[in-house]
C-alpha positions as CSV (number, residue, x, y, z in Angstrom):
1,M,10.6,-72.1,-42.2
2,D,12.5,-69.5,-41.1
3,D,13.3,-68.8,-37.4
4,I,10.5,-67.2,-35.7
5,V,11.1,-64.5,-33.3
6,K,8.3,-63.9,-30.5
7,P,8.3,-60.3,-29.5
8,A,7.6,-59.1,-25.9
9,A,3.9,-59.1,-25.2
10,P,2.3,-56.5,-23.0
11,S,1.5,-57.6,-19.4
12,G,-1.8,-59.6,-19.4
13,E,-1.3,-60.5,-23.2
14,R,0.1,-63.6,-25.2
15,A,3.3,-63.2,-27.2
16,E,2.1,-63.5,-30.6
17,A,4.5,-65.4,-33.1
18,K,4.8,-63.4,-36.2
19,P,5.5,-66.0,-39.2
20,A,7.9,-64.8,-42.0
21,A,6.5,-64.5,-45.3
22,D,7.2,-67.7,-47.1
23,P,6.2,-68.5,-50.6
24,H,5.6,-72.2,-49.7
25,R,3.1,-71.7,-47.2
26,P,0.4,-72.7,-49.9
27,Y,2.2,-76.1,-50.6
28,V,2.4,-76.6,-47.1
29,F,-1.4,-75.9,-46.6
30,V,-2.0,-78.3,-49.4
31,C,-0.2,-81.0,-47.4
32,L,-1.7,-80.3,-44.3
33,A,-5.2,-80.4,-46.2
34,L,-4.6,-83.8,-47.8
35,S,-3.5,-85.4,-44.3
36,L,-6.7,-84.5,-42.6
37,F,-8.6,-85.3,-45.6
38,M,-7.1,-88.7,-45.4
39,A,-8.0,-89.2,-41.9
40,A,-11.5,-88.1,-42.2
41,V,-12.1,-90.3,-45.1
42,E,-10.9,-93.2,-43.2
43,A,-13.1,-92.3,-39.8
44,T,-16.2,-92.6,-42.3
45,V,-15.6,-94.9,-45.1
46,V,-14.8,-98.1,-43.1
47,S,-18.6,-97.6,-41.8
48,T,-20.4,-98.2,-45.0
49,A,-17.8,-101.2,-46.1
50,M,-18.4,-103.1,-42.5
51,P,-21.2,-105.1,-43.2
52,R,-18.9,-106.6,-46.6
53,I,-15.8,-106.9,-44.2
54,V,-17.8,-108.8,-41.9
55,G,-19.4,-111.2,-44.8
56,A,-15.9,-111.5,-46.1
57,L,-14.0,-112.4,-42.9
58,G,-16.3,-113.5,-40.3
59,G,-16.1,-112.8,-36.7
60,F,-19.1,-110.7,-36.2
61,P,-19.0,-110.8,-32.2
62,L,-15.9,-108.6,-33.1
63,Y,-17.6,-106.4,-35.2
64,S,-17.0,-103.3,-32.7
65,W,-13.5,-104.1,-32.0
66,V,-12.6,-102.8,-35.4
67,F,-13.7,-99.2,-34.6
68,A,-12.5,-99.4,-30.9
69,A,-9.1,-100.4,-32.0
70,Y,-9.0,-97.3,-34.0
71,L,-10.3,-95.0,-31.9
72,L,-8.6,-96.0,-28.3
73,P,-5.0,-95.3,-29.7
74,Q,-6.2,-91.9,-31.1
75,A,-7.6,-90.8,-27.7
76,I,-4.4,-92.0,-26.2
77,T,-2.1,-90.3,-28.5
78,T,-3.5,-87.1,-29.6
79,I,-2.1,-85.2,-26.6
80,L,1.3,-87.0,-26.4
81,Y,1.8,-86.3,-30.1
82,G,1.5,-82.7,-29.2
83,K,4.2,-82.7,-26.8
84,F,6.3,-84.9,-29.0
85,A,6.2,-82.2,-31.7
86,D,7.2,-79.5,-29.4
87,L,10.1,-81.9,-28.4
88,Y,11.3,-83.0,-31.7
89,G,9.5,-80.7,-34.2
90,R,5.9,-80.4,-36.2
91,R,7.7,-81.9,-39.4
92,P,9.1,-85.4,-38.4
93,M,6.3,-86.3,-35.8
94,L,3.5,-85.5,-38.7
95,V,5.5,-87.6,-41.5
96,F,6.3,-90.3,-38.8
97,G,2.1,-90.4,-38.0
98,V,1.3,-90.3,-41.8
99,L,3.8,-93.1,-42.5
100,L,2.4,-95.4,-39.8
101,F,-0.8,-94.5,-40.8
102,L,-0.3,-95.7,-44.4
103,A,1.7,-99.0,-43.1
104,G,-1.4,-99.9,-41.3
105,S,-3.6,-98.9,-43.8
106,I,-2.0,-100.8,-46.6
107,A,-1.7,-103.8,-44.1
108,C,-5.4,-103.6,-43.2
109,G,-6.3,-104.2,-47.1
110,F,-4.5,-107.6,-46.8
111,A,-6.2,-109.0,-43.8
112,T,-7.2,-112.2,-43.7
113,S,-9.2,-112.8,-40.4
114,M,-11.3,-110.3,-38.2
115,P,-8.7,-110.5,-35.4
116,Q,-5.7,-109.5,-37.7
117,L,-7.8,-106.9,-39.1
118,I,-8.2,-105.4,-35.6
119,V,-4.5,-105.6,-35.0
120,L,-3.7,-103.6,-37.8
121,R,-6.3,-101.3,-37.0
122,L,-4.4,-100.1,-33.8
123,I,-1.6,-99.1,-36.0
124,Q,-3.7,-96.9,-37.9
125,G,-5.1,-95.7,-35.0
126,F,-1.7,-94.7,-33.6
127,G,-0.7,-93.0,-36.6
128,A,-3.9,-91.2,-36.9
129,G,-3.5,-89.6,-33.7
130,A,-0.4,-87.7,-35.0
131,I,-2.6,-86.0,-37.9
132,L,-5.5,-83.7,-36.3
133,P,-3.1,-82.1,-33.5
134,I,0.1,-81.4,-35.5
135,A,-1.9,-80.4,-38.9
136,T,-3.7,-77.6,-37.2
137,T,-0.4,-77.0,-34.9
138,I,1.5,-76.3,-38.0
139,A,-1.5,-74.0,-39.6
140,G,-1.2,-71.9,-36.5
141,D,2.5,-71.8,-36.8
142,I,3.0,-70.7,-40.3
143,Y,-0.2,-68.0,-40.2
144,T,-0.4,-64.8,-38.5
145,Q,-3.3,-64.3,-35.8
146,N,-5.4,-62.6,-38.3
147,E,-5.0,-65.4,-41.0
148,R,-5.6,-68.5,-38.6
149,M,-9.5,-68.0,-38.2
150,K,-10.1,-68.2,-41.9
151,V,-6.9,-70.7,-42.4
152,Q,-8.7,-73.1,-39.5
153,G,-11.9,-72.6,-41.1
154,Y,-10.5,-74.0,-44.5
155,L,-9.1,-77.1,-42.7
156,S,-12.4,-77.5,-40.9
157,S,-14.1,-77.5,-44.5
158,V,-11.6,-80.1,-45.7
159,W,-12.7,-82.2,-42.8
160,G,-16.3,-81.9,-43.3
161,F,-16.1,-82.2,-47.0
162,A,-14.1,-85.6,-46.2
163,A,-16.7,-86.8,-43.9
164,L,-19.5,-86.2,-46.2
165,I,-18.0,-88.0,-49.1
166,G,-16.7,-90.7,-47.0
167,P,-19.5,-92.8,-46.8
168,L,-20.5,-92.4,-50.3
169,V,-17.0,-93.3,-51.6
170,G,-17.3,-96.5,-48.8
171,G,-20.5,-97.6,-50.8
172,I,-19.1,-97.2,-54.1
173,I,-15.6,-99.1,-53.7
174,V,-17.3,-102.0,-51.9
175,Q,-20.1,-102.1,-54.8
176,T,-17.9,-101.9,-57.7
177,L,-14.3,-102.8,-56.6
178,S,-13.2,-105.1,-53.1
179,W,-13.6,-103.9,-49.6
180,R,-9.9,-103.9,-49.6
181,W,-9.6,-100.8,-51.4
182,I,-11.0,-98.6,-48.8
183,F,-7.8,-98.8,-46.9
184,W,-5.8,-98.6,-50.0
185,I,-7.2,-95.3,-51.4
186,N,-5.1,-93.6,-48.3
187,V,-1.9,-94.3,-50.1
188,P,-1.8,-91.4,-52.9
189,F,-3.1,-89.0,-50.4
190,G,-0.8,-89.7,-47.7
191,A,2.4,-90.4,-50.4
192,L,1.7,-86.8,-51.6
193,T,1.5,-85.5,-48.1
194,V,4.9,-86.8,-46.8
195,I,6.9,-85.9,-50.2
196,G,5.2,-82.2,-49.9
197,L,6.2,-81.9,-46.0
198,L,9.8,-82.9,-47.0
199,T,9.9,-80.7,-49.8
200,Y,8.1,-77.6,-48.8
201,Y,8.2,-77.2,-44.9
202,R,10.9,-76.2,-42.9
203,E,11.4,-75.6,-39.2
204,H,13.9,-74.4,-36.2
205,V,13.4,-76.8,-33.4
206,H,13.6,-75.0,-30.1
207,H,14.1,-77.5,-27.8
208,R,12.4,-77.2,-24.2
209,D,11.9,-79.5,-21.2
210,H,9.1,-81.4,-20.6
211,K,8.2,-84.6,-18.9
212,L,5.8,-86.6,-20.6
213,D,3.4,-88.4,-18.6
214,L,3.7,-91.8,-20.0
215,A,2.9,-93.6,-16.7
216,G,-0.5,-91.8,-17.0
217,A,-1.0,-92.6,-20.7
218,A,-0.1,-96.4,-19.3
219,Y,-2.7,-96.6,-16.7
220,F,-5.2,-95.0,-19.2
221,T,-4.7,-97.7,-21.6
222,V,-4.6,-100.5,-19.6
223,S,-8.0,-99.5,-17.8
224,I,-9.7,-98.4,-20.7
225,T,-8.8,-101.7,-22.4
226,A,-9.8,-103.9,-19.7
227,L,-13.4,-102.2,-19.5
228,L,-13.8,-102.4,-23.3
229,L,-13.2,-106.4,-23.0
230,I,-15.6,-106.4,-19.9
231,V,-18.5,-104.5,-22.1
232,I,-18.0,-106.1,-25.5
233,Q,-16.9,-109.6,-24.3
234,G,-18.9,-109.8,-21.1
235,G,-21.8,-112.2,-21.1
236,H,-21.1,-113.4,-24.6
237,Q,-17.6,-114.7,-24.6
238,W,-17.1,-115.0,-21.4
239,P,-19.9,-115.4,-18.4
240,W,-20.4,-112.1,-16.2
241,N,-19.7,-114.3,-13.1
242,S,-16.5,-115.8,-14.6
243,G,-12.7,-115.4,-13.6
244,P,-11.6,-113.4,-16.7
245,I,-14.2,-110.8,-16.2
246,Y,-13.5,-110.5,-12.1
247,A,-9.8,-110.4,-13.2
248,L,-10.5,-107.6,-16.0
249,A,-12.9,-105.7,-13.5
250,A,-9.9,-105.6,-10.8
251,A,-7.6,-104.5,-13.6
252,F,-10.1,-101.3,-14.7
253,L,-10.5,-100.3,-11.2
254,I,-6.9,-100.5,-10.2
255,C,-5.6,-98.7,-13.0
256,L,-8.0,-96.0,-12.8
257,V,-6.9,-95.4,-9.2
258,L,-3.6,-95.3,-10.3
259,F,-4.4,-93.1,-13.1
260,L,-6.5,-90.7,-11.0
261,W,-3.2,-90.5,-8.6
262,Q,-0.8,-89.9,-11.3
263,E,-2.6,-87.0,-13.0
264,N,-2.7,-85.3,-9.8
265,R,1.0,-85.4,-9.4
266,A,2.4,-85.5,-12.7
267,P,4.1,-81.9,-13.8
268,E,2.5,-82.5,-17.5
269,P,-0.8,-84.6,-17.0
270,I,-2.2,-86.2,-19.8
271,L,-5.4,-85.2,-18.2
272,S,-5.9,-82.0,-16.7
273,L,-8.0,-82.7,-13.6
274,S,-7.6,-79.1,-12.6
275,L,-10.0,-78.1,-15.8
276,W,-12.6,-80.8,-15.1
277,R,-13.2,-79.2,-11.8
278,Q,-14.2,-76.3,-13.4
279,R,-18.2,-76.4,-13.6
280,L,-18.6,-74.9,-17.6
281,V,-15.8,-77.3,-18.5
282,A,-17.1,-80.4,-17.1
283,I,-20.5,-80.1,-17.8
284,C,-19.5,-79.3,-21.6
285,N,-17.0,-82.4,-21.6
286,A,-19.4,-84.7,-19.7
287,A,-22.2,-83.8,-22.4
288,T,-20.0,-84.2,-25.6
289,M,-18.7,-87.6,-24.1
290,I,-22.1,-89.0,-23.5
291,A,-23.4,-87.8,-26.9
292,G,-20.2,-89.2,-28.3
293,M,-21.3,-92.5,-27.2
294,G,-23.8,-92.3,-29.6
295,I,-22.3,-91.0,-32.4
296,I,-20.7,-94.0,-32.8
297,G,-24.1,-96.3,-33.1
298,V,-25.1,-94.0,-35.9
299,G,-22.0,-94.3,-38.1
300,A,-21.5,-97.9,-37.6
301,L,-24.5,-99.7,-37.0
302,I,-27.3,-97.9,-39.4
303,P,-25.3,-99.1,-42.4
304,T,-25.6,-102.5,-41.0
305,Y,-29.5,-101.8,-40.5
306,V,-30.1,-100.5,-44.0
307,Q,-28.2,-103.1,-45.4
308,G,-28.7,-106.3,-43.5
309,V,-32.4,-105.6,-42.2
310,M,-33.9,-103.4,-44.9
311,G,-32.2,-105.1,-47.8
312,A,-30.6,-101.9,-49.5
313,S,-27.3,-101.6,-51.2
314,A,-24.3,-100.3,-49.9
315,I,-24.2,-97.0,-51.1
316,V,-28.0,-96.4,-50.0
317,A,-26.5,-97.3,-46.9
318,G,-23.8,-94.6,-47.6
319,F,-26.1,-92.0,-48.3
320,S,-27.9,-92.4,-44.7
321,V,-24.6,-91.9,-43.0
322,T,-23.8,-88.9,-45.3
323,A,-26.9,-87.2,-44.2
324,L,-24.8,-86.8,-40.6
325,S,-22.1,-85.4,-41.9
326,I,-24.3,-82.7,-43.9
327,A,-26.3,-82.0,-40.7
328,W,-23.2,-81.6,-38.6
329,S,-21.6,-79.2,-41.1
330,V,-24.7,-77.3,-41.3
331,A,-25.2,-76.8,-37.5
332,S,-21.6,-75.6,-37.0
333,G,-22.3,-73.0,-39.6
334,M,-25.6,-72.1,-37.6
335,F,-24.0,-71.8,-34.3
336,G,-23.9,-68.1,-34.4
337,Q,-27.6,-67.8,-35.0
338,V,-28.7,-70.0,-33.0
339,A,-26.7,-68.8,-29.9
340,R,-27.6,-65.2,-30.7
341,L,-31.5,-66.3,-30.4
342,V,-31.1,-68.7,-27.3
343,G,-27.6,-68.2,-26.0
344,G,-24.9,-70.5,-25.4
345,R,-26.8,-72.7,-22.9
346,G,-29.7,-72.7,-25.2
347,A,-27.8,-73.9,-28.3
348,A,-26.2,-76.6,-26.2
349,Q,-29.6,-77.8,-25.1
350,V,-31.2,-77.6,-28.9
351,G,-28.1,-80.0,-30.0
352,G,-28.9,-82.3,-26.9
353,A,-32.4,-82.2,-27.8
354,C,-31.9,-83.3,-31.8
355,C,-29.4,-86.0,-31.0
356,L,-32.4,-87.4,-28.4
357,L,-34.5,-86.8,-31.6
358,G,-32.6,-88.8,-33.8
359,G,-32.2,-91.8,-31.5
360,V,-36.1,-91.8,-31.5
361,V,-36.2,-92.1,-35.1
362,F,-33.9,-94.9,-34.9
363,W,-35.4,-97.1,-32.2
364,L,-39.0,-96.6,-34.4
365,L,-37.3,-98.1,-37.6
366,R,-39.0,-101.0,-39.0
367,A,-37.8,-103.3,-41.8
368,D,-40.3,-102.4,-44.5
369,W,-39.9,-98.3,-44.0
370,N,-38.2,-96.6,-46.7
371,P,-34.5,-95.9,-46.3
372,F,-35.3,-92.1,-45.9
373,F,-35.9,-92.7,-42.4
374,P,-32.4,-93.9,-41.2
375,G,-31.3,-90.8,-43.4
376,L,-33.7,-88.3,-41.4
377,G,-32.4,-89.8,-38.0
378,S,-28.8,-89.3,-38.7
379,F,-29.4,-85.9,-40.3
380,L,-31.3,-85.0,-36.9
381,F,-28.4,-86.9,-34.8
382,G,-25.6,-85.1,-36.8
383,Y,-27.3,-81.7,-36.2
384,G,-27.2,-82.3,-32.8
385,M,-23.8,-83.2,-32.3
386,G,-22.4,-80.5,-34.5
387,M,-24.5,-77.9,-32.3
388,L,-23.4,-79.3,-29.1
389,T,-19.8,-79.8,-30.1
390,T,-19.5,-76.1,-31.7
391,T,-21.1,-74.8,-28.4
392,S,-18.8,-77.0,-26.2
393,T,-15.7,-75.6,-27.7
394,V,-16.9,-72.1,-28.0
395,M,-18.1,-71.8,-24.3
396,I,-15.1,-73.6,-23.3
397,Q,-12.4,-71.5,-25.1
398,S,-14.4,-68.6,-23.7
399,S,-14.4,-69.5,-20.0
400,V,-10.7,-70.1,-19.6
401,D,-7.2,-67.8,-19.7
402,W,-5.6,-68.0,-22.8
403,S,-2.4,-70.1,-20.9
404,K,-5.3,-72.7,-20.6
405,R,-6.9,-72.4,-23.8
406,G,-5.1,-75.2,-25.6
407,S,-5.3,-77.7,-22.7
408,A,-9.1,-76.8,-22.3
409,T,-9.6,-77.6,-26.0
410,A,-7.9,-80.6,-26.2
411,S,-9.8,-82.0,-23.1
412,N,-13.2,-81.4,-24.9
413,I,-11.8,-83.4,-28.3
414,F,-10.3,-86.0,-25.7
415,S,-13.8,-86.4,-24.2
416,R,-15.4,-86.6,-27.5
417,L,-12.6,-89.5,-28.6
418,L,-13.0,-91.3,-25.3
419,G,-16.9,-91.4,-25.7
420,S,-16.8,-92.7,-28.9
421,T,-14.5,-95.7,-27.7
422,L,-16.5,-96.2,-24.9
423,G,-19.8,-96.3,-27.3
424,V,-18.2,-98.6,-29.4
425,A,-17.9,-101.2,-26.1
426,I,-21.3,-100.2,-24.8
427,L,-23.1,-100.7,-28.1
428,G,-20.8,-103.7,-29.2
429,G,-22.0,-105.5,-25.9
430,V,-25.5,-104.8,-26.2
431,L,-25.3,-105.8,-29.8
432,N,-23.8,-108.9,-29.3
433,N,-26.0,-110.2,-26.1
434,S,-29.1,-108.7,-28.0
435,L,-28.1,-111.4,-31.0
436,Q,-27.3,-114.1,-28.7
437,R,-30.8,-114.0,-27.0
438,E,-32.5,-113.7,-30.4
439,L,-30.7,-116.4,-32.0
440,A,-31.5,-118.5,-28.8
441,G,-35.0,-118.3,-29.4
442,S,-34.9,-118.5,-33.3
443,G,-35.5,-122.2,-33.0
444,M,-32.5,-122.7,-35.2
445,A,-30.0,-125.2,-34.6
446,N,-26.3,-124.6,-34.4
447,V,-26.8,-121.1,-35.1
448,T,-24.1,-118.6,-33.4
449,L,-23.6,-114.9,-33.4
450,D,-20.8,-115.4,-36.8
451,S,-24.1,-116.6,-38.6
452,M,-24.7,-113.0,-39.2
453,R,-22.0,-113.0,-41.9
454,E,-24.6,-114.6,-44.3
455,V,-27.1,-111.7,-43.7
456,L,-24.5,-109.4,-44.4
457,Q,-23.1,-111.1,-47.5
458,S,-26.5,-112.5,-49.0
459,H,-26.9,-109.5,-51.0
460,A,-23.6,-110.4,-52.6
461,D,-23.9,-113.9,-53.5
462,G,-27.3,-115.0,-53.4
463,R,-26.4,-118.3,-51.7
464,V,-28.4,-118.2,-48.4
465,D,-31.4,-120.7,-47.6
466,P,-34.4,-118.0,-47.9
467,Q,-36.0,-119.2,-44.6
468,Q,-32.8,-119.5,-42.8
469,F,-31.9,-115.6,-44.2
470,A,-35.4,-114.5,-43.0
471,L,-35.0,-115.9,-39.5
472,L,-31.2,-114.0,-39.1
473,Q,-32.8,-111.3,-40.7
474,H,-35.1,-111.1,-37.9
475,A,-32.6,-111.9,-35.1
476,L,-30.7,-108.7,-36.6
477,D,-33.6,-106.3,-36.4
478,G,-34.1,-107.3,-33.0
479,G,-30.4,-107.0,-31.7
480,L,-29.9,-103.5,-33.4
481,H,-33.1,-102.2,-32.1
482,Q,-31.6,-102.8,-28.6
483,T,-28.6,-101.1,-29.5
484,F,-31.0,-98.2,-30.9
485,I,-32.4,-98.0,-27.2
486,A,-28.9,-97.5,-25.9
487,V,-28.2,-94.6,-28.4
488,V,-31.9,-92.7,-27.2
489,T,-30.5,-93.6,-23.6
490,V,-27.3,-91.5,-23.8
491,S,-28.9,-88.9,-25.9
492,A,-30.9,-88.6,-23.1
493,I,-28.5,-88.5,-20.7
494,A,-26.3,-85.8,-22.8
495,F,-29.6,-83.7,-23.0
496,F,-30.3,-83.7,-19.3
497,I,-26.6,-82.5,-18.4
498,T,-26.8,-79.7,-20.6
499,L,-29.5,-78.3,-18.4
500,F,-26.9,-77.7,-15.7
501,L,-25.1,-75.4,-17.8
502,P,-24.7,-72.0,-16.4
503,R,-27.2,-69.0,-17.7
504,R,-24.8,-66.7,-17.7
505,S,-23.3,-65.4,-21.2
506,I,-20.2,-66.8,-22.5
507,G,-18.3,-65.4,-25.4
508,G,-21.0,-62.9,-26.1
509,Y,-23.5,-65.8,-26.3
């Protein structure tokens, strides 16, 4: 790209960059769309394939870590990648992120055990953290202010389309090929992205001083990782009153205190606590984070219920999760109409209520019901999340000055990612402990949590003893229903939080 000249802005207005005309912009946009498509598909396609992956690799107690290992590094690196992009340029950081993501994807396809897959998912997550923030930043750099709303809408549509077809693609792949291909399908998209960026995107980096909050990132990583270990492994791998649990609890509390202390003193904190002190921002972020804890239960566990308990195929399970993506897109498109009728506060409450209704449908599910009902629950939950997240974004952006708008928006994305990461830990811990209790009362000798792989693989090989399979299936049903109760609980909390939003009109709504 040519050098960008920023004209002086009138007092109180921002200086708007005016990108020079560039015939390569459409090619760059295609590269950005490909990168977002790749990251979005990966975020959804794995959920449908997880029952087959566990069936092949075992390690059912580590089920939740496959998702946590992907989400945690994204939450941590999203803000850091943005600052690195300012220091070293958008193109090198996005290319680096895509290449790291591809390396992790290729390696995941060769995983031979669940612990190995988890480590490789960490690599994927560290690469994926660059894609969403830098791709949207590049779009803002190369298009004018009047063009950006349309262009960002197109990129959002790419993300929604990928999230829509991801579960279906995952179901088809595991039915016709191998679960390993859900990771390898990323390669052509990533390769085209890198080649296109190196060929068509040019930029002149204007360096400016930054003070990266690496200490804050380190404290945050240690504290959240310790919390994940406590919730997922506590009561199952380690007794609650054991030394490892006490040590992890101490690490979590100490690093959390250090993180808050660091964020109050850092020139450029990874998480701006001053924004969280604003009532509207805090309430929107809290509601988004709590609701995000439930969304991972839908994406990760509903396919397991549909396949392992209801006995349906991976493709049918994919449809049940696809309903969530469809509803999310519908709700985002309907936000304006709903907000005009009931206001921004009311729209957020509609979103919270729909999440709660979806959770109730999951709680009521029975093994002999039609797979339509998990799809209905997913649709309600997806509609609620779409309405809640869109409302939160609009209200937050309308409540702060332009100079804080980027940080405020990033805080909401960060909250959602953090909520999903914590949701993996909490729901995974509930599932592991519930299954352990169910199996202990099943009357079967020498049965462990890893026996669940027999349930998840049985429809593929047909070699499981019918009586044992029925008992394992019953245990899985009971364990998953405990996690659905947790989804109802967090959804109710998110809805309750929206009741405290201010009544004043925000951004015209």
